[in-house]
RODO-2510 file (C-alpha; in nm, 4 decimals, decimal comma):
residues 335
     n   res          X          Y          Z
     1     m    14,4070    12,1056   -20,4643
     2     g    14,5341    12,4545   -20,5476
     3     s    14,8827    12,5143   -20,6761
     4     s    15,1511    12,6263   -20,4312
     5     h    15,4932    12,7856   -20,4580
     6     i    15,7313    12,5127   -20,3462
     7     s    16,1056    12,5451   -20,2865
     8     i    16,3244    12,2371   -20,2796
     9     i    16,6535    12,2942   -20,0990
    10     g    16,8953    12,0317   -20,2293
    11     g    16,9478    11,9052   -20,5834
    12     g    17,0373    11,5437   -20,5083
    13     s    16,8253    11,2518   -20,6268
    14     w    16,5533    11,2746   -20,3582
    15     g    16,5267    11,6545   -20,3778
    16     s    16,5048    11,6306   -20,7572
    17     a    16,2452    11,3518   -20,7384
    18     l    16,0229    11,5488   -20,5001
    19     g    16,0599    11,8531   -20,7244
    20     i    15,9584    11,6511   -21,0302
    21     m    15,6543    11,5056   -20,8494
    22     a    15,5484    11,8504   -20,7222
    23     a    15,5849    11,9982   -21,0720
    24     r    15,3845    11,7109   -21,2220
    25     a    15,1147    11,7852   -20,9635
    26     g    15,0883    12,1393   -21,1020
    27     h    15,2906    12,3407   -20,8497
    28     a    15,5417    12,6138   -20,9290
    29     v    15,8725    12,4651   -20,8132
    30     k    16,2103    12,6254   -20,7523
    31     l    16,4982    12,3911   -20,6822
    32     w    16,8151    12,5107   -20,5123
    33     a    17,1264    12,3163   -20,6097
    34     r    17,4620    12,3959   -20,4529
    35     s    17,6318    12,3518   -20,7909
    36     r    17,5746    12,6258   -21,0483
    37     e    17,6508    12,3765   -21,3234
    38     v    17,3741    12,1383   -21,2119
    39     a    17,1243    12,4270   -21,1873
    40     e    17,2141    12,5552   -21,5349
    41     t    17,1879    12,2099   -21,6927
    42     i    16,8458    12,1520   -21,5339
    43     n    16,7193    12,4814   -21,6786
    44     r    16,8755    12,4264   -22,0190
    45     e    16,8242    12,0524   -22,0768
    46     h    16,5495    11,9655   -21,8237
    47     v    16,7441    11,6784   -21,6690
    48     n    16,9561    11,6516   -21,3563
    49     p    17,2765    11,5265   -21,5182
    50     v    17,4363    11,3992   -21,1977
    51     y    17,1560    11,2444   -20,9963
    52     l    16,8557    11,1460   -21,2095
    53     p    16,9909    11,1613   -21,5645
    54     e    16,7242    10,9364   -21,7160
    55     v    16,4201    11,1425   -21,6083
    56     r    16,2821    11,4475   -21,7833
    57     i    16,2184    11,7407   -21,5500
    58     p    15,8976    11,9401   -21,6159
    59     e    15,9517    12,2955   -21,7390
    60     s    15,7579    12,4342   -21,4419
    61     l    16,0590    12,3419   -21,2253
    62     v    16,3246    12,6134   -21,2304
    63     a    16,6664    12,5538   -21,0740
    64     t    16,9002    12,8092   -20,9183
    65     n    17,2118    12,8098   -20,7034
    66     e    17,1057    13,1331   -20,5281
    67     l    16,9250    13,0641   -20,2001
    68     d    16,7352    13,3929   -20,1928
    69     e    16,6019    13,3317   -20,5425
    70     a    16,4977    12,9775   -20,4529
    71     l    16,3112    13,0923   -20,1413
    72     r    16,1370    13,4006   -20,2803
    73     g    15,7595    13,3622   -20,2361
    74     a    15,7874    13,0025   -20,1138
    75     e    15,4917    12,8670   -19,9156
    76     l    15,6401    12,5199   -19,8704
    77     v    16,0130    12,4647   -19,8294
    78     i    16,1321    12,1053   -19,8668
    79     l    16,4692    12,0400   -19,7024
    80     a    16,6579    11,7726   -19,8957
    81     v    17,0236    11,8353   -19,8128
    82     p    17,2395    11,5792   -19,6269
    83     s    17,2031    11,5971   -19,2485
    84     h    17,5650    11,7064   -19,1957
    85     a    17,4980    12,0188   -19,4066
    86     i    17,1530    12,1037   -19,2701
    87     r    17,2547    12,3444   -18,9919
    88     n    17,4686    12,5638   -19,2193
    89     v    17,1987    12,5741   -19,4851
    90     l    16,9306    12,6648   -19,2284
    91     e    17,1549    12,9415   -19,0869
    92     d    17,1872    13,0830   -19,4397
    93     m    16,8099    13,0544   -19,4929
    94     t    16,7076    13,2234   -19,1655
    95     p    16,7055    13,5849   -19,2921
    96     l    16,5327    13,4798   -19,6177
    97     v    16,2186    13,2971   -19,4973
    98     q    15,8800    13,4193   -19,3736
    99     a    15,7015    13,3174   -19,0539
   100     n    15,4144    13,1575   -19,2488
   101     t    15,6439    12,9180   -19,4391
   102     t    15,5958    12,5444   -19,3833
   103     f    15,9212    12,3457   -19,3606
   104     i    15,9130    11,9862   -19,4787
   105     s    16,2148    11,7745   -19,3904
   106     a    16,3009    11,5075   -19,6457
   107     t    16,6465    11,4643   -19,4897
   108     k    16,6992    11,1238   -19,3284
   109     g    16,9754    11,1636   -19,0761
   110     i    17,0836    11,2918   -18,7365
   111     e    17,3378    11,5696   -18,6893
   112     t    17,6751    11,4056   -18,6297
   113     h    17,8295    11,6124   -18,3508
   114     t    17,5082    11,6792   -18,1543
   115     g    17,2892    11,3712   -18,2141
   116     k    17,0019    11,6112   -18,2915
   117     r    16,7158    11,5510   -18,5341
   118     v    16,6358    11,7966   -18,8160
   119     s    16,3348    11,9400   -18,6288
   120     q    16,5629    12,0232   -18,3338
   121     v    16,8228    12,1874   -18,5600
   122     l    16,5417    12,3884   -18,7227
   123     d    16,4310    12,5114   -18,3784
   124     e    16,7871    12,6180   -18,2961
   125     t    16,8335    12,8126   -18,6217
   126     i    16,5145    12,9476   -18,7755
   127     g    16,3442    12,9054   -18,4368
   128     r    16,5437    13,2028   -18,3113
   129     e    16,3340    13,4255   -18,5410
   130     f    15,9921    13,2565   -18,5170
   131     t    15,8400    12,9184   -18,4313
   132     p    15,8735    12,7185   -18,7540
   133     q    15,5854    12,5119   -18,8933
   134     f    15,7363    12,1660   -18,9375
   135     v    15,6472    11,8427   -19,1163
   136     c    15,8726    11,5376   -19,1532
   137     l    15,8321    11,3415   -19,4776
   138     s    15,9690    10,9883   -19,4571
   139     g    15,9077    10,6298   -19,5605
   140     p    16,0210    10,3661   -19,8112
   141     s    16,0960    10,5693   -20,1230
   142     f    16,3807    10,5266   -20,3703
   143     a    16,3894    10,8432   -20,5828
   144     k    16,4345    10,6548   -20,9096
   145     e    16,1238    10,4410   -20,8530
   146     v    15,9015    10,7325   -20,7461
   147     v    15,9689    10,9302   -21,0644
   148     a    15,9372    10,6141   -21,2769
   149     g    15,5753    10,5837   -21,1590
   150     h    15,6086    10,2931   -20,9139
   151     p    15,3387    10,3037   -20,6415
   152     t    15,5050    10,4549   -20,3334
   153     a    15,3660    10,5274   -19,9858
   154     v    15,5266    10,7665   -19,7388
   155     v    15,4300    10,9521   -19,4203
   156     a    15,3936    11,3228   -19,3428
   157     a    15,4342    11,3672   -18,9672
   158     s    15,3566    11,6861   -18,7790
   159     k    15,2305    11,7916   -18,4371
   160     s    14,9724    11,9909   -18,6348
   161     s    14,7223    11,7690   -18,8184
   162     e    14,6328    12,0689   -19,0331
   163     l    14,9919    12,0948   -19,1598
   164     s    15,0350    11,7225   -19,2255
   165     r    14,7023    11,7146   -19,4142
   166     m    14,8077    12,0154   -19,6230
   167     v    15,1342    11,8415   -19,7209
   168     q    14,9367    11,5234   -19,7910
   169     s    14,6997    11,7013   -20,0297
   170     d    14,9694    11,9160   -20,1937
   171     l    15,2241    11,6420   -20,2618
   172     s    15,0216    11,3206   -20,3072
   173     f    15,0017    11,2690   -20,6824
   174     e    14,9394    10,9696   -20,9086
   175     n    15,1745    10,6993   -20,7769
   176     l    15,2884    10,8903   -20,4636
   177     r    15,0518    10,8310   -20,1716
   178     i    15,1071    11,0192   -19,8466
   179     y    14,9678    10,9111   -19,5097
   180     t    14,9682    11,1405   -19,2047
   181     n    15,0640    11,0917   -18,8418
   182     d    15,1461    11,3102   -18,5412
   183     d    15,4670    11,1350   -18,4320
   184     v    15,7530    11,3549   -18,5496
   185     v    16,0130    11,1895   -18,3228
   186     g    15,9383    10,8341   -18,4406
   187     t    15,9229    10,9393   -18,8054
   188     e    16,2543    11,1268   -18,7907
   189     l    16,4369    10,8532   -18,5999
   190     g    16,2964    10,5767   -18,8211
   191     g    16,4315    10,7483   -19,1321
   192     s    16,7729    10,7977   -18,9722
   193     v    16,8461    10,4750   -18,7860
   194     k    16,7439    10,2525   -19,0780
   195     n    17,0421    10,3777   -19,2784
   196     v    17,2826    10,2409   -19,0177
   197     m    17,0967     9,9084   -19,0139
   198     a    17,1186     9,8985   -19,3940
   199     i    17,4978     9,9208   -19,3733
   200     a    17,4841     9,6200   -19,1387
   201     a    17,2512     9,4319   -19,3749
   202     g    17,4895     9,5056   -19,6609
   203     m    17,7833     9,3707   -19,4604
   204     v    17,5924     9,0479   -19,3970
   205     a    17,5291     9,0094   -19,7715
   206     g    17,8874     9,1093   -19,8582
   207     l    18,0178     8,8390   -19,6246
   208     g    17,8226     8,5885   -19,8315
   209     f    17,5415     8,5171   -19,5848
   210     g    17,1877     8,4660   -19,7159
   211     s    16,8272     8,5568   -19,6440
   212     n    16,8100     8,4043   -19,2930
   213     s    17,0842     8,6402   -19,1809
   214     v    16,9329     8,9508   -19,3396
   215     a    16,5873     8,8742   -19,1948
   216     a    16,7384     8,8317   -18,8483
   217     l    16,9271     9,1557   -18,8859
   218     i    16,6203     9,3543   -18,9984
   219     t    16,4153     9,2201   -18,7074
   220     r    16,6786     9,2875   -18,4426
   221     g    16,7511     9,6220   -18,6084
   222     l    16,3850     9,7135   -18,5633
   223     a    16,4166     9,6203   -18,1947
   224     e    16,7124     9,8591   -18,1574
   225     l    16,5389    10,1381   -18,3452
   226     s    16,2274    10,0924   -18,1307
   227     r    16,4222    10,0963   -17,8024
   228     l    16,5882    10,4242   -17,8959
   229     a    16,2790    10,5919   -18,0410
   230     l    16,0480    10,4918   -17,7532
   231     r    16,3028    10,6311   -17,5068
   232     e    16,2778    10,9619   -17,6988
   233     g    15,8969    10,9607   -17,6823
   234     a    15,8002    10,8005   -18,0152
   235     k    15,4933    10,5799   -18,0652
   236     l    15,5272    10,2079   -18,1320
   237     e    15,2757    10,2227   -18,4225
   238     t    15,5064    10,4612   -18,6095
   239     l    15,7948    10,2182   -18,5827
   240     m    15,5779     9,9322   -18,7131
   241     g    15,4572    10,1518   -19,0003
   242     l    15,5971    10,3057   -19,3189
   243     a    15,8544    10,5338   -19,1529
   244     g    15,9900    10,2501   -18,9347
   245     l    15,9572     9,8934   -19,0585
   246     g    15,8690     9,9965   -19,4164
   247     d    16,1775    10,2082   -19,4714
   248     l    16,3967     9,9602   -19,2816
   249     v    16,2958     9,6700   -19,5074
   250     l    16,3446     9,8770   -19,8231
   251     t    16,6874    10,0095   -19,7301
   252     c    16,8161     9,6761   -19,5984
   253     t    16,7057     9,4745   -19,9027
   254     g    16,6741     9,7108   -20,2018
   255     n    16,9422     9,7159   -20,4695
   256     l    16,9152    10,0939   -20,5039
   257     s    17,0172    10,1499   -20,1408
   258     r    17,3443    10,3439   -20,1136
   259     n    17,3843    10,2467   -19,7478
   260     r    17,3382     9,8774   -19,8217
   261     f    17,5956     9,9112   -20,1024
   262     v    17,8500    10,0619   -19,8603
   263     g    17,7953     9,7724   -19,6176
   264     q    17,8181     9,5144   -19,8919
   265     e    18,1527     9,6470   -20,0115
   266     l    18,2821     9,6616   -19,6507
   267     g    18,1735     9,2974   -19,6139
   268     k    18,3797     9,2118   -19,9212
   269     g    18,6824     9,3673   -19,7508
   270     r    18,7117     9,7055   -19,9256
   271     s    18,8020    10,0126   -19,7199
   272     l    18,5518    10,2915   -19,6561
   273     q    18,7808    10,5354   -19,8380
   274     q    18,7865    10,3156   -20,1516
   275     i    18,4071    10,2764   -20,1447
   276     t    18,3057    10,6384   -20,0916
   277     s    18,5547    10,7821   -20,3404
   278     g    18,3559    10,6127   -20,6171
   279     m    18,0141    10,7428   -20,5030
   280     n    17,8593    11,0721   -20,6117
   281     e    17,5959    11,0820   -20,3365
   282     v    17,6127    11,0681   -19,9609
   283     a    17,5308    10,7439   -19,7808
   284     e    17,3683    10,9029   -19,4738
   285     g    17,4294    10,5974   -19,2543
   286     i    17,8057    10,6587   -19,2414
   287     k    17,7734    10,9851   -19,0471
   288     t    17,4544    10,8765   -18,8691
   289     a    17,6429    10,5803   -18,7178
   290     a    17,8652    10,8304   -18,5342
   291     a    17,5633    11,0383   -18,4259
   292     l    17,3829    10,7247   -18,3022
   293     k    17,6829    10,6202   -18,0970
   294     k    17,6616    10,9540   -17,9111
   295     l    17,2829    10,9520   -17,8822
   296     s    17,2494    10,5909   -17,7645
   297     s    17,5187    10,6262   -17,4992
   298     r    17,3682    10,9566   -17,3799
   299     l    17,0263    10,7874   -17,3471
   300     e    17,1799    10,4622   -17,2172
   301     v    17,0048    10,2549   -17,4840
   302     e    17,1659     9,9287   -17,5904
   303     m    17,2246     9,9200   -17,9678
   304     p    17,4629     9,6318   -18,0453
   305     i    17,4151     9,6315   -18,4252
   306     a    17,4659    10,0080   -18,4493
   307     n    17,7767     9,9774   -18,2286
   308     e    17,9294     9,7100   -18,4529
   309     v    17,8631     9,9252   -18,7623
   310     y    18,0362    10,2143   -18,5855
   311     a    18,3353     9,9919   -18,5014
   312     v    18,3712     9,8810   -18,8651
   313     l    18,3377    10,2368   -19,0005
   314     y    18,5479    10,4240   -18,7468
   315     e    18,7670    10,1785   -18,5555
   316     g    18,8856     9,9565   -18,8392
   317     r    18,7070     9,6428   -18,7152
   318     p    18,6741     9,3832   -18,9977
   319     a    18,3101     9,3158   -19,0948
   320     k    18,3630     8,9457   -19,0280
   321     d    18,4573     9,0163   -18,6661
   322     a    18,1532     9,2432   -18,6259
   323     a    17,9233     8,9622   -18,7444
   324     t    18,0927     8,7152   -18,5082
   325     n    18,0506     8,9580   -18,2161
   326     l    17,6773     8,9845   -18,2818
   327     m    17,6372     8,6056   -18,3054
   328     t    17,8320     8,5389   -17,9844
   329     r    17,6539     8,7918   -17,7607
   330     p    17,5059     8,6439   -17,4413
   331     l    17,1832     8,4555   -17,5111
   332     r    16,8699     8,6269   -17,3829
   333     v    16,4913     8,6436   -17,4102
   334     e    16,3527     8,8060   -17,7259
   335     f    16,1281     9,0716   -17,5687
***
């Protein structure tokens, strides 16, 4: 494995974690953070004070808040900004990137007002200049655990097996193991929809229900995710794999899940405003719930759990009523 010039666009916890892993693997890494203060602290103290304060950042990772500086000479560009910001960032990047750059999306979300996946937004922005080389990186991966050395397996999905294998060999390192597949749609949707299901799983826990309820929710959540993704052309194996079931289980049950935390607090009766004002990172599922509502009605796919999450987040429905609605739906066959 040779060393590459890698740019990470986004200085949150997952962007920082991928930057740390890439630097540990011997690559030259530039990390773009929106905040000048965060970038300066990373360069001066070799920690990300806001998002991963307990982890030392290798000196081969250099941070900047200037996009052109971050992108100069980059062979791989990892997109790790929240989905609601991705279009603006890609518009700003368009004049600064070369046609031979490989774009790796580590963003798990769907654009709110269009219901589009990151690959589609990339085609509508950078795709105006040239056809972008695209890989989606997704799977069950809490940033904190990856950098702490916990064995972690994720998926690099691309229509080009050459590209996904290149990302696999460049970024797999020590405890981070990357598998490849060719199902971009399933991998992108798996990483997005699971955040909405995690809010639902959190609500169930916040209401005081136990493991039976969470297991039921994960399983029916997988059914909803699969219905939507298959309608969009995904493969069933993807949804049963790391990017589907794997990430769904992690986000619905793991204590580090921001989306699950939001649901849990909603289940306890706190308002969304109260919950999010105390968080310093985005819980992607909040905006993705609105995007899913649009996408599922456009595709005429039934997504009862996602709809109840939407009603709690945006229509003021109490979590308790949402749970009751799901339990009192008409009885039907499982498959």
